[in-house]
C-alpha positions as CSV (number, residue, x, y, z in Angstrom):
1,M,72.5,-111.0,45.3
2,F,73.9,-108.7,42.8
3,D,77.6,-107.5,42.9
4,K,77.2,-104.0,41.6
5,I,74.1,-102.1,40.5
6,L,74.1,-99.3,37.9
7,I,71.3,-96.8,38.4
8,A,70.0,-95.8,35.0
9,N,68.1,-92.7,36.1
10,R,68.6,-89.3,37.7
11,G,67.1,-86.9,40.4
12,E,65.3,-88.2,43.6
13,I,64.7,-91.8,42.2
14,A,68.2,-92.2,41.6
15,M,68.9,-91.2,45.2
16,R,66.2,-93.5,46.5
17,V,67.7,-96.5,44.7
18,L,71.2,-95.6,45.7
19,R,70.1,-95.5,49.4
20,A,68.6,-99.0,49.3
21,C,71.7,-100.4,47.5
22,K,73.9,-98.9,50.4
23,E,71.6,-100.5,53.0
24,L,72.0,-103.9,51.2
25,G,75.8,-103.3,51.0
26,I,75.8,-103.3,47.1
27,P,78.1,-101.0,45.3
28,T,76.6,-98.4,42.9
29,V,77.3,-96.8,39.6
30,A,75.7,-93.5,38.7
31,V,75.3,-92.6,35.1
32,H,74.8,-89.0,34.2
33,S,74.7,-86.5,31.3
34,T,77.0,-83.5,31.3
35,A,74.2,-81.4,32.6
36,D,74.1,-83.6,35.8
37,A,77.8,-83.8,36.6
38,D,77.1,-81.9,39.9
39,A,74.0,-84.0,40.7
40,M,73.7,-85.5,44.2
41,H,73.5,-89.2,43.0
42,V,76.8,-88.7,41.2
43,R,78.4,-87.5,44.3
44,F,77.1,-90.2,46.5
45,A,77.4,-93.4,44.2
46,D,80.6,-95.6,44.4
47,E,81.3,-94.9,40.8
48,S,80.0,-92.6,38.1
49,V,80.1,-92.5,34.3
50,C,79.1,-89.8,32.1
51,I,76.9,-91.1,29.2
52,G,76.3,-88.1,27.1
53,P,75.1,-84.6,26.5
54,P,72.1,-83.0,28.2
55,A,69.4,-84.2,25.9
56,A,67.7,-87.3,27.4
57,K,67.9,-89.0,23.9
58,D,71.6,-88.6,23.8
59,S,72.2,-89.8,27.5
60,Y,69.6,-91.4,29.7
61,L,67.8,-92.9,26.8
62,N,71.0,-94.0,25.0
63,I,70.8,-97.8,25.4
64,P,74.4,-98.2,23.9
65,S,75.9,-95.8,26.3
66,V,74.1,-97.3,29.4
67,L,75.4,-100.7,28.3
68,A,78.9,-99.5,27.8
69,A,78.8,-98.1,31.4
70,C,77.8,-101.4,32.5
71,E,80.8,-103.1,30.8
72,I,83.3,-100.4,31.9
73,T,82.2,-100.6,35.6
74,G,81.4,-104.4,35.6
75,A,77.8,-103.8,36.9
76,D,75.8,-107.0,36.8
77,A,72.4,-105.4,37.1
78,V,70.6,-102.2,36.0
79,H,67.9,-100.5,38.2
80,P,66.0,-98.2,35.7
81,G,63.9,-96.2,38.3
82,Y,60.8,-94.8,36.7
83,G,60.5,-92.9,33.3
84,F,63.3,-93.1,30.7
85,L,64.1,-96.8,30.0
86,S,62.1,-98.3,32.8
87,E,59.3,-99.7,30.7
88,N,61.4,-100.4,27.5
89,A,61.0,-104.1,26.9
90,R,63.9,-104.1,24.3
91,F,66.2,-102.3,26.8
92,A,65.5,-105.3,29.3
93,E,66.2,-107.8,26.6
94,I,69.5,-106.3,25.5
95,L,70.7,-106.3,29.0
96,G,69.8,-110.0,29.3
97,E,71.8,-110.7,26.1
98,H,74.8,-109.2,27.7
99,N,74.4,-111.1,30.9
100,V,73.3,-108.0,33.0
101,H,70.2,-108.2,35.1
102,F,67.3,-105.9,34.6
103,I,65.7,-104.9,37.9
104,G,62.1,-105.0,36.7
105,P,59.5,-107.2,35.1
106,K,60.0,-109.8,32.4
107,P,60.2,-108.2,28.9
108,E,57.0,-109.9,27.7
109,H,55.1,-108.3,30.6
110,I,56.5,-104.9,29.9
111,R,55.4,-105.3,26.3
112,L,52.1,-106.6,27.2
113,M,51.1,-103.8,29.5
114,G,52.8,-101.2,27.5
115,D,50.1,-101.7,24.8
116,K,47.0,-100.3,26.4
117,I,44.6,-102.2,24.1
118,E,46.3,-105.6,24.9
119,A,46.5,-104.7,28.6
120,K,42.8,-104.2,28.6
121,R,42.2,-107.4,26.9
122,T,44.4,-109.2,29.4
123,A,42.7,-107.7,32.3
124,V,39.4,-109.1,31.0
125,R,40.9,-112.4,30.7
126,L,42.2,-112.3,34.2
127,G,39.0,-111.2,35.8
128,I,39.8,-107.6,36.4
129,P,36.9,-105.2,35.8
130,V,37.5,-102.9,32.9
131,V,35.9,-99.5,31.6
132,P,33.2,-100.2,29.0
133,G,34.5,-99.5,25.6
134,S,36.2,-100.8,22.2
135,E,37.7,-104.2,22.5
136,G,40.6,-103.1,20.3
137,G,41.8,-100.3,18.3
138,I,39.4,-98.2,16.2
139,S,39.7,-98.7,12.5
140,S,37.3,-96.1,11.3
141,D,35.1,-93.2,12.2
142,E,32.1,-95.2,11.6
143,E,33.2,-98.0,14.0
144,A,33.9,-95.4,16.8
145,A,30.5,-93.7,16.2
146,K,28.8,-97.2,16.6
147,I,30.8,-98.0,19.8
148,A,30.1,-94.6,21.3
149,R,26.4,-94.9,20.8
150,E,26.4,-98.4,22.5
151,I,28.3,-97.1,25.7
152,G,26.8,-93.6,25.6
153,F,28.4,-90.0,25.5
154,P,30.7,-88.6,26.8
155,V,33.4,-91.0,25.7
156,L,37.3,-90.9,25.9
157,V,39.6,-91.4,22.8
158,K,42.9,-92.8,24.2
159,A,46.2,-93.7,22.5
160,A,46.9,-97.5,22.6
161,A,50.7,-96.7,23.3
162,G,50.0,-93.6,25.3
163,G,50.6,-92.2,28.8
164,G,50.6,-88.8,30.6
165,G,47.4,-87.5,28.8
166,R,49.0,-87.4,25.3
167,G,46.6,-88.8,22.6
168,M,43.7,-88.5,25.0
169,K,40.5,-86.6,24.2
170,V,37.2,-86.3,25.9
171,V,34.3,-86.3,23.5
172,Q,31.0,-85.0,24.7
173,T,28.8,-85.2,21.6
174,P,28.6,-87.2,18.4
175,E,29.6,-84.1,16.4
176,E,32.9,-83.9,18.2
177,L,34.0,-87.4,17.6
178,S,35.5,-87.3,14.2
179,N,37.9,-84.4,15.0
180,A,38.8,-85.9,18.4
181,L,39.8,-89.1,16.6
182,S,42.0,-87.3,14.1
183,T,43.7,-85.2,16.7
184,A,44.4,-88.0,19.2
185,R,45.8,-90.1,16.2
186,A,48.2,-87.2,15.3
187,E,49.2,-86.7,18.8
188,A,49.8,-90.4,19.4
189,K,51.9,-90.7,16.3
190,A,54.1,-87.8,17.2
191,A,54.6,-88.7,20.9
192,F,54.9,-92.6,20.6
193,G,55.2,-93.5,16.9
194,D,52.0,-95.3,16.9
195,D,48.6,-93.8,15.9
196,A,46.4,-96.6,17.2
197,V,43.6,-95.3,19.5
198,Y,40.7,-96.9,21.3
199,L,37.4,-95.7,22.9
200,E,36.2,-95.8,26.6
201,K,33.2,-94.6,28.4
202,Y,34.2,-91.3,30.0
203,L,33.4,-91.3,33.8
204,Q,32.1,-88.1,35.2
205,R,33.6,-87.8,38.7
206,P,35.8,-90.9,39.4
207,R,38.6,-91.3,41.7
208,H,41.9,-92.5,40.6
209,I,42.8,-95.6,42.7
210,E,45.9,-97.7,42.2
211,I,46.9,-101.0,43.7
212,Q,50.6,-101.7,44.5
213,L,51.8,-105.1,43.7
214,L,54.8,-107.3,44.3
215,G,55.6,-110.7,42.8
216,D,58.6,-112.9,42.5
217,G,58.1,-114.4,38.9
218,K,57.4,-117.8,40.4
219,G,53.6,-117.6,40.9
220,N,53.7,-115.6,44.2
221,A,52.2,-112.1,44.2
222,I,50.8,-109.9,47.0
223,H,49.2,-106.4,47.1
224,L,50.2,-103.7,49.5
225,G,46.9,-101.7,49.5
226,E,45.9,-98.8,47.4
227,R,46.9,-95.1,46.7
228,D,44.4,-92.4,45.9
229,C,45.9,-90.3,43.1
230,S,42.8,-88.4,42.3
231,L,44.5,-84.9,42.6
232,Q,45.7,-84.5,39.1
233,R,46.3,-81.6,36.6
234,R,46.3,-82.6,32.8
235,H,46.4,-86.3,33.9
236,Q,49.6,-85.6,35.9
237,K,49.4,-86.5,39.6
238,V,50.0,-83.6,42.2
239,W,49.2,-85.3,45.5
240,E,48.8,-88.9,46.5
241,E,47.7,-90.6,49.7
242,S,47.2,-94.1,51.3
243,P,44.7,-95.3,52.3
244,S,42.1,-93.7,50.1
245,P,39.3,-91.7,51.9
246,A,37.0,-93.3,49.5
247,L,37.6,-97.0,50.3
248,N,36.7,-99.2,53.3
249,T,38.6,-102.4,54.2
250,A,36.2,-104.7,52.5
251,A,36.6,-102.8,49.2
252,R,40.4,-102.7,49.6
253,D,40.7,-106.3,50.4
254,A,38.5,-107.4,47.4
255,I,40.1,-105.4,44.6
256,G,43.6,-106.1,46.0
257,E,43.1,-109.7,46.0
258,T,41.5,-109.6,42.5
259,V,44.7,-108.1,41.2
260,A,47.1,-110.1,43.3
261,K,45.4,-113.3,41.9
262,A,45.8,-112.0,38.3
263,M,49.5,-111.3,38.9
264,R,50.0,-114.9,40.3
265,E,48.3,-116.1,37.2
266,L,50.8,-114.0,35.0
267,E,53.8,-115.0,37.2
268,Y,54.6,-111.3,37.4
269,L,58.1,-110.3,38.5
270,G,58.9,-107.3,40.6
271,V,56.9,-104.3,41.6
272,G,53.9,-103.0,39.6
273,T,50.9,-100.8,39.9
274,V,47.4,-101.7,38.5
275,E,45.5,-98.4,38.1
276,F,41.6,-98.0,38.2
277,L,39.0,-95.3,38.0
278,Y,36.5,-95.8,40.9
279,E,33.0,-94.4,40.7
280,D,29.8,-95.5,42.5
281,G,31.5,-98.3,44.4
282,K,32.9,-99.9,41.2
283,F,36.4,-100.3,39.9
284,F,37.4,-99.9,36.2
285,F,40.9,-100.9,35.1
286,I,42.6,-98.2,32.9
287,E,46.4,-99.5,32.8
288,M,49.2,-101.2,34.5
289,N,52.6,-99.6,35.3
290,T,55.3,-102.2,35.2
291,R,57.8,-100.2,37.3
292,I,58.2,-98.4,40.7
293,Q,56.0,-95.4,40.8
294,V,56.8,-91.9,41.9
295,E,54.3,-92.2,44.8
296,H,55.7,-95.5,46.2
297,P,56.8,-93.8,49.5
298,V,53.2,-93.5,50.8
299,T,52.8,-97.2,50.6
300,E,56.1,-97.7,52.3
301,M,54.9,-95.4,55.1
302,V,51.7,-97.3,55.7
303,T,53.2,-100.8,55.6
304,D,56.9,-100.3,56.6
305,I,58.0,-102.3,53.5
306,D,60.9,-101.0,51.5
307,L,59.6,-101.5,48.0
308,I,63.1,-101.0,46.3
309,F,64.7,-103.5,48.7
310,E,61.9,-106.2,47.6
311,Q,62.2,-105.1,44.0
312,I,66.0,-105.9,44.1
313,R,65.5,-109.2,46.0
314,V,63.1,-110.7,43.7
315,A,65.1,-109.6,40.6
316,A,68.0,-111.4,42.0
317,G,66.0,-114.6,42.1
318,A,64.7,-114.7,45.7
319,P,61.2,-115.8,46.5
320,L,58.8,-113.4,48.1
321,S,59.8,-112.8,51.7
322,L,56.2,-111.8,52.6
323,K,52.9,-113.5,52.5
324,Q,49.6,-111.5,52.2
325,S,49.1,-111.8,55.9
326,D,52.3,-110.3,56.7
327,V,51.2,-107.0,55.1
328,K,49.8,-104.7,57.9
329,F,48.5,-101.3,57.2
330,H,48.8,-98.6,59.9
331,G,48.1,-94.8,59.9
332,H,47.8,-92.6,56.9
333,A,50.3,-91.0,54.5
334,I,50.2,-88.2,52.1
335,E,52.9,-87.2,49.3
336,C,53.1,-83.8,47.9
337,R,55.1,-83.4,44.5
338,I,57.1,-80.2,44.7
339,N,57.8,-79.2,41.2
340,A,60.0,-76.4,39.9
341,E,57.0,-74.8,38.2
342,N,55.1,-71.6,38.6
343,P,52.2,-72.5,41.0
344,V,49.5,-70.9,38.7
345,S,50.6,-71.3,35.1
346,F,52.8,-74.3,35.8
347,R,55.5,-73.1,33.5
348,P,58.8,-74.9,34.3
349,S,61.1,-72.8,36.4
350,P,64.6,-74.2,36.2
351,G,67.5,-72.3,37.8
352,R,69.6,-72.1,41.0
353,I,68.2,-72.9,44.5
354,Q,69.5,-70.1,46.6
355,H,68.2,-71.2,49.9
356,Y,66.8,-74.6,50.9
357,H,65.5,-75.9,54.1
358,A,63.8,-79.3,54.3
359,P,61.1,-79.8,57.0
360,G,61.7,-82.5,59.6
361,G,60.2,-84.0,62.8
362,L,58.3,-87.2,63.6
363,G,56.6,-88.8,60.5
364,V,58.1,-86.4,57.8
365,R,60.1,-87.7,54.9
366,M,61.8,-85.9,52.1
367,D,62.8,-87.7,48.9
368,S,64.9,-85.3,46.8
369,A,68.3,-84.8,45.2
370,I,68.4,-81.0,45.5
371,Y,70.6,-79.0,47.8
372,Q,71.4,-75.2,48.4
373,G,73.2,-73.8,45.4
374,Y,72.1,-76.7,43.1
375,S,71.0,-75.6,39.7
376,I,67.8,-77.4,38.4
377,P,68.6,-78.1,34.7
378,P,65.9,-77.2,32.1
379,Y,66.1,-80.5,30.2
380,Y,64.2,-83.0,32.4
381,D,61.1,-83.4,34.3
382,S,60.4,-80.6,36.7
383,L,59.9,-82.7,39.9
384,A,62.2,-81.2,42.5
385,A,61.3,-83.0,45.8
386,K,58.7,-85.2,47.3
387,L,57.4,-84.4,50.9
388,I,55.7,-87.5,52.5
389,V,54.1,-87.2,55.8
390,H,52.6,-90.0,57.9
391,G,50.3,-89.8,61.0
392,K,48.1,-92.2,63.1
393,T,45.1,-90.8,61.4
394,R,44.4,-88.8,58.3
395,T,43.6,-85.7,60.5
396,E,47.0,-85.9,62.2
397,C,48.5,-86.5,58.8
398,L,47.1,-83.4,57.4
399,M,48.0,-81.3,60.4
400,R,51.5,-82.6,60.3
401,L,51.5,-82.0,56.4
402,K,50.4,-78.3,56.9
403,R,53.2,-77.7,59.3
404,A,55.9,-79.3,57.1
405,L,54.8,-77.4,54.2
406,D,55.0,-74.1,56.0
407,E,58.4,-75.0,57.4
408,M,59.9,-75.8,53.9
409,V,62.0,-73.4,52.0
410,M,63.1,-73.4,48.5
411,D,64.0,-70.1,47.2
412,G,65.5,-68.9,43.9
413,I,63.2,-70.7,41.7
414,E,59.3,-70.7,41.5
415,T,57.9,-74.0,43.0
416,T,54.4,-75.5,43.5
417,L,54.7,-75.3,47.3
418,P,51.9,-72.4,47.4
419,L,49.6,-74.8,45.7
420,H,50.1,-77.5,48.2
421,R,49.7,-75.0,51.1
422,A,46.5,-73.9,49.6
423,L,45.3,-77.4,49.0
424,V,46.0,-78.6,52.7
425,R,43.6,-75.8,53.9
426,E,40.7,-76.6,51.4
427,A,37.5,-78.1,53.0
428,D,37.1,-80.6,50.2
429,I,40.7,-81.9,50.7
430,I,40.4,-81.8,54.5
431,D,37.0,-83.9,54.0
432,G,38.6,-86.2,51.5
433,N,35.8,-85.1,49.1
434,Y,37.7,-84.9,45.7
435,H,37.9,-86.6,42.2
436,I,40.1,-86.6,39.3
437,H,38.5,-83.3,37.9
438,W,38.6,-81.4,41.3
439,L,42.0,-79.8,41.1
440,E,41.5,-78.6,37.5
441,Q,38.1,-77.1,38.6
442,F,39.7,-75.6,41.6
443,L,42.4,-73.8,39.3
444,A,39.7,-72.7,36.9
445,R,37.8,-70.8,39.3
446,G,40.9,-69.1,40.6
447,G,41.5,-71.1,43.7
448,M,45.2,-70.1,43.8
449,E,44.3,-66.4,43.4
450,S,41.6,-66.2,45.9
C-alpha cells in the first residue's frame, strides 16, 4: 500500500478521497490554490501545500507545481479525483517518471479513451454496440453529407477530443450541416486545441445509461451495475440514480458483462465508466470516462462497495478483491447535484454561505466540502454539494429524498435546491418516465415558474 497520497483536486471529491485514505490509515497531502486556503480538505489533510494563484491553469492544472508538492512532502502516489488532471495521460506518465504512482488507469488507456474516434473504434473491436455514424473524423462537408444521408437525419456533430457538450451540434436537415460542422470545429479548436469532429445518428428520446467498472490491470474486471443519468441540462448531469427505472435484470447483466469482458481484454486498471444511449431496448456506446465519476456514490449505496478504496488498492498493485458473483445489488439510490447557481437561469452564484444545515437520518448521505461561513469562490465548477439518498425501493427512496431536500438549508447564495424540490414532485420523475431531453423541455415550458 502507499505511504502517503497527495490529493490533486479540491471540493467534495478531495474530501471524499481524504476520508477513504483516513479509513485506510494512509497519510494525506492537500494541494490548494490561494483561493482555497480555507477549504475543508486543506483543514482535514495531514499536510497541505499551496500550489498557485486562483486560476486553475496556474494551480490545479499546473503539473510542475503538483510534482513539486509530491517531492516536498514525500508523497508516493497522487489521486486526481475527477476533472483537472484526472484524464491527462501525460500527467500520469510524468508521475511515473518521478517514481510517483498515479491512482488511475494506464496512460495508454486514458489516451485511447480520451480520443472519442479511437474510443469508438475500440468499442467496435471489443464487441460493444455503438451509435451508427462515421468511422473516423470528417475530412470534408461532402463526406459528412454522404454519411448523414446513409444514417438519416437528424445527426449529431461531435468533437473528437470533446466533452461536456462543447463542440457538439444537432443537425436536423441537410441545409444545416455545413454551418454546424464549421461551428463545431471552431468550438472544438477553442476548447480542446483539436478541431477534429465526427458524425453520429441523433437519437430522439434516449436515456443516458452508464456502467461502472473496476479492473486490476491484470485481466480481471467486473461491473457494478448501471446508473441512469438522463436528467441533464446542456449535456451536464443534474440527477443520477441506480438502478435505472428503464432496465430489467436481464438487460443489466447482459450489457454489464459485455463491458466487463471488454475491460478484461484491455487489461484495464482502476475504476472507469462506459456511457451509453439507450433507446428501444438497444444500447449505443458514446464514450468512456477513465476516472471516478461525480455520481459514483449511488453505486456505492446500492452495492456497499467503496469505489475509492478499491481504486487505491488496485493502483497499489493488489488484485481485485471481488468476483462478479460477490457484487450484490440492494435497494435504490438517487443523487442530486446541488450547484451554486440560479435555479432558473443557471447563472453561477458564488459567495458566502450564511446558514447551512445538512439533512440526516437513515439512508441519507451528504458529500460536500462546504460549511457555514464558507465562501464559494468564483473560479471553479459550481458544484456545492451532493445529496445521495437510499431506500429499499424507488418509491421509498423518492419519499426520503423529498424529505431530505425540504430539510436542507443553504442560504446566502442561490442554489439549485428549488429545482430538485420541483423535480421530486413531478409525475414523470415519480414514474421514472424521462429521457435526456426531458429536463430541458421541462425548463423550456416554465416548469420552474409554474
